[in-house]
C-alpha positions in Angstrom: 69.2 79.6 14.0 69.7 76.9 16.6 67.3 77.8 19.4 67.4 74.4 21.0 71.1 73.6 20.7 73.8 73.7 23.4 75.8 76.9 23.8 79.5 76.0 23.7 81.6 78.3 25.9 84.7 79.8 24.5 87.6 77.9 26.2 89.8 81.0 26.1 87.1 83.1 27.8 86.6 80.5 30.5 90.3 80.4 31.2 90.5 84.2 31.4 87.6 84.2 33.8 89.1 81.6 36.1 92.5 83.4 36.1 90.7 86.6 37.0 88.8 85.0 39.9 92.0 83.3 41.2 93.9 86.6 41.0 91.2 88.5 42.9 91.2 85.8 45.6 95.0 86.0 46.0 94.8 89.8 46.3 92.0 89.6 48.9 93.9 86.9 50.9 97.2 88.9 50.8 95.5 92.1 51.9 93.7 90.3 54.7 97.0 88.7 55.9 98.8 92.0 55.7 96.0 93.7 57.7 96.1 90.9 60.3 99.9 91.1 60.5 99.7 94.9 60.9 97.1 94.5 63.7 99.3 91.9 65.5 102.3 94.2 65.2 100.4 96.9 67.0 99.2 94.6 69.7 95.7 93.4 68.9 96.8 89.8 69.5 95.3 88.7 72.8 97.2 87.4 75.8 96.1 85.5 78.9 95.8 87.6 82.0 96.2 84.5 84.0 99.6 83.9 82.4 100.7 87.4 83.2 99.5 86.9 86.8 101.8 83.8 87.1 104.7 85.8 85.6 104.0 88.8 87.9 104.1 86.6 91.0 107.3 85.0 89.9 108.8 88.4 89.1 107.8 90.0 92.4 109.2 87.1 94.4 112.5 87.1 92.3 112.9 90.8 92.9 112.3 90.2 96.6 115.1 87.7 96.7 117.4 90.2 95.3 116.3 92.9 97.7 116.8 90.5 100.7 120.1 89.3 99.4 121.6 92.8 99.1 120.4 93.8 102.5 121.6 90.6 104.2 125.1 90.8 102.8 126.0 93.3 105.4 127.9 95.4 102.9 127.2 98.9 101.6 123.9 99.4 99.8 125.6 101.9 97.4 123.0 104.5 98.1 122.6 107.2 95.4 120.4 110.2 95.4 117.7 110.6 92.7 116.9 114.0 94.0 114.3 115.1 96.5 110.6 114.6 96.7 108.2 117.6 96.6 108.3 117.5 100.4 112.1 117.7 100.5 112.6 114.1 101.4 115.7 112.5 99.9 114.8 110.0 97.2 117.4 107.3 97.3 118.4 104.4 95.0 120.2 101.3 96.2 121.7 98.2 94.8 118.6 96.4 96.1 116.4 98.6 93.9 118.5 98.0 90.8 119.0 94.3 91.2 115.2 93.8 91.8 114.4 96.0 88.8 116.8 94.1 86.6 115.3 90.7 87.3 111.6 91.9 87.4 111.8 94.0 84.2 113.8 91.3 82.4 111.2 88.6 83.3 108.2 90.5 82.3 109.5 92.1 79.1 111.1 88.8 77.9 107.9 86.8 78.2 105.6 89.6 77.1 107.6 91.7 74.6 104.5 93.4 73.1 103.2 94.7 76.4 104.2 98.1 77.9 106.1 97.6 81.1 106.7 100.7 83.3 109.2 100.4 86.2 110.1 103.0 88.8 113.8 102.4 88.0 115.8 102.7 84.8 119.1 100.9 84.3 121.4 103.3 82.5 124.0 100.6 82.1 121.4 98.2 80.4 122.5 95.3 82.6 119.9 92.6 82.2 119.5 89.6 84.4 118.3 86.2 83.2 114.5 86.2 83.3 113.1 83.8 85.9 111.2 80.7 84.7 107.6 80.5 85.8 104.8 78.0 85.5 102.1 79.2 83.1 99.6 77.2 85.1 100.8 78.3 88.5 98.9 77.4 91.7 97.3 80.9 91.8 95.1 80.0 88.8 93.4 77.4 91.0 91.8 80.3 92.9 90.5 81.9 89.7 86.9 81.6 88.7 87.3 82.4 85.0 90.3 83.0 82.9 90.3 86.0 80.6 92.3 87.4 77.7 93.0 90.9 76.6 94.8 92.6 73.6 98.4 93.3 74.2 98.0 97.0 73.4 95.2 97.4 76.1 97.6 96.2 78.9 100.1 98.1 81.0 102.3 96.5 83.6 103.5 98.7 86.5 106.5 97.6 88.5 107.8 98.9 91.8 111.0 96.9 92.4 111.5 98.1 96.0 108.8 100.1 97.7 109.9 101.9 100.9 113.6 102.4 99.9 114.2 105.0 102.6 113.0 102.5 105.3 115.1 99.8 103.6 118.2 101.9 104.1 117.2 102.4 107.8 116.7 98.6 108.3 112.9 99.1 108.9 112.3 96.0 106.8 108.7 95.3 107.7 107.7 98.1 105.4 109.5 96.8 102.3 107.6 95.3 99.4 108.1 94.5 95.7 105.0 95.1 93.5 103.5 94.3 90.1 100.2 95.6 88.8 98.4 94.7 85.6 96.1 97.4 84.2 93.7 96.8 81.3 92.5 99.9 79.5 93.8 101.9 82.4 91.9 100.0 85.0 93.8 98.1 87.8 92.9 94.5 87.3 95.6 92.4 89.0 97.8 93.4 92.0 100.7 91.5 93.4 102.5 92.7 96.6 105.4 90.6 97.9 107.0 91.1 101.4 110.5 89.8 100.9 111.5 89.7 104.6 108.4 87.7 105.5 108.4 85.6 102.3 104.7 86.3 101.8 102.9 87.2 98.6 99.5 88.8 98.4 97.7 89.0 95.0 94.2 89.6 93.7 92.4 89.6 90.4 89.4 91.9 90.4 86.2 89.8 90.0 88.1 86.6 89.6 89.9 85.5 92.8 92.7 86.2 95.2 95.5 84.6 97.3 94.5 82.5 100.3 96.9 84.8 102.3 94.8 87.8 101.4 91.5 86.0 102.2 93.0 85.1 105.6 94.1 88.6 106.6 90.8 90.0 105.4 88.8 87.9 107.9 89.9 90.3 110.7 87.2 92.4 112.4 86.5 95.7 110.7 88.8 98.6 111.8 87.3 101.6 113.5 86.2 104.0 110.7 88.4 106.7 112.2 91.5 104.6 112.1 93.9 106.1 109.6 97.3 105.3 108.2 99.6 107.9 106.6 103.2 108.2 105.4 106.1 108.0 107.8 108.1 110.6 105.9 105.8 112.6 103.5 104.4 115.7 105.4 102.9 113.4 108.1 102.1 116.3 110.4 100.2 118.2 107.8 98.1 115.2 106.9 97.5 114.3 110.5 96.4 117.8 111.3 93.9 117.7 108.4 92.5 114.4 109.4 92.0 115.5 113.0 90.4 118.7 111.9 87.7 116.7 110.3 87.7 113.7 112.6 88.7 114.9 116.1 88.7 111.4 117.6 90.8 109.9 114.8 93.6 107.5 115.5 96.5 108.1 113.1 99.3 105.6 112.5 102.4 106.5 110.4 104.1 103.8 108.3 106.5 103.5 105.4 105.7 102.1 101.9 102.5 102.5 99.9 102.3 98.7 99.5 102.6 98.1 103.2 99.8 100.7 103.9 97.5 99.2 101.3 97.9 95.8 103.0 97.1 97.4 106.3 93.8 98.5 104.8 93.2 95.0 103.3 93.9 93.4 106.7 91.4 95.8 108.4 94.2 97.0 110.7 93.3 100.6 109.5 90.2 101.9 107.8 91.7 104.5 105.5 95.0 105.3 103.9 95.5 109.0 103.2 98.2 110.7 101.2 97.9 114.4 100.5 100.7 115.2 98.1 102.2 113.8 94.9 102.6 110.0 94.6 103.6 107.8 91.7 101.4 105.2 90.0 103.8 102.3 90.5 103.4 103.0 94.2 99.7 102.7 94.1 98.5 100.4 91.3 99.0 97.0 92.9 97.4 98.1 96.2 94.5 99.7 94.2 93.8 96.4 92.4 93.9 94.4 95.7 91.5 96.8 97.5 89.2 97.0 94.5 89.0 93.2 94.5 88.0 93.3 98.1 85.2 95.8 97.3 87.2 98.9 98.4 87.7 102.2 96.7 90.7 104.2 95.7 90.6 107.8 94.4 92.6 111.0 94.5 91.9 113.5 97.3 89.7 115.3 94.8 87.5 112.3 94.6 88.6 111.6 91.0 89.4 108.1 89.6 92.9 107.0 89.0 93.8 105.5 85.6 96.9 103.5 84.8 97.3 103.6 81.1 100.4 104.2 79.1 99.2 106.5 76.4 100.7 109.9 75.4 98.3 111.7 77.7 98.9 109.4 80.7 101.2 110.6 83.5 103.0 108.5 86.0 102.4 111.1 88.7 99.2 111.3 90.7 99.2 115.0 91.7 96.2 115.2 93.9 97.0 112.7 96.6 95.3 109.5 97.5 92.4 108.1 99.6 92.1 104.3 99.9 89.6 102.4 101.9 87.4 99.3 102.0 84.4 101.7 102.4 82.6 102.6 99.3 80.4 105.2 100.8 81.1 108.9 101.3 82.2 108.7 105.0 85.6 110.2 104.2 84.3 112.8 101.7 84.9 115.7 104.1 88.7 115.0 103.7 88.6 115.7 99.9 90.3 118.8 98.6 87.9 121.5 97.4 
């Protein structure tokens, strides 16, 4: 017996062992890569919110140029009826809506193909415009305190290619806006509202920064708490009556366009925006993000939060109205539906 000698390993056994280790390593690497690829395919890959903000501003402004060009041609708008709203108001579609939709939707889906983009309009003819180029390090980012990223599948982009279409057809152009909203996990994070006939763009990123134009209009003195703004065409009398039954001294202004009314709150021209009936999320999301960034509050008329996700259980319709204000207290709680 050789107790002090060297044990010589069997070369064949060593080779088998090494091959086994290498095989296991390859299997592990392949499975890991497959899992990562699968995750990426389902949107776990992160994207810069700042980059989407730059694209959203470019898209809203490009849509605005189309809206303005169609209106200023002096030709027919090719109005078509999409039906009627719950209140019986004609819901119209024009060439301005469609051309704005085509360029905005094309831009956002081309640059962010793995993010869900929801637009008010749908192009049945599948006519796609060239996406507009945009600077990924646009000037807006100079106003941002900290850049953030989020997984693709946590983001929903909401587009309103032409807000206040009815007023657009009536040449009440001060109410017309194009809007983009970025929601993360259903929360409105970035709002962009562009006024094409004034060539002004207002944007805000909750907790991060906002446009100088928005900071400027927000410097105005606070509006009277009983100064309200409501829809020009959606059951205005019923809403006004309810407001005055709770606030007898209230001043009520009527205006078109949810985007316009949100900016009236942001500029402190009015204290509260009230809408009693159905409203769509693409009408509200951008304004919600802007008011939230300014410290305001937006809820349904049942005092419930509004989410902007795109899951199977998420609807585009807000059924219980809207109350938006820069006030975070319960001053307007008596208006809530019981």
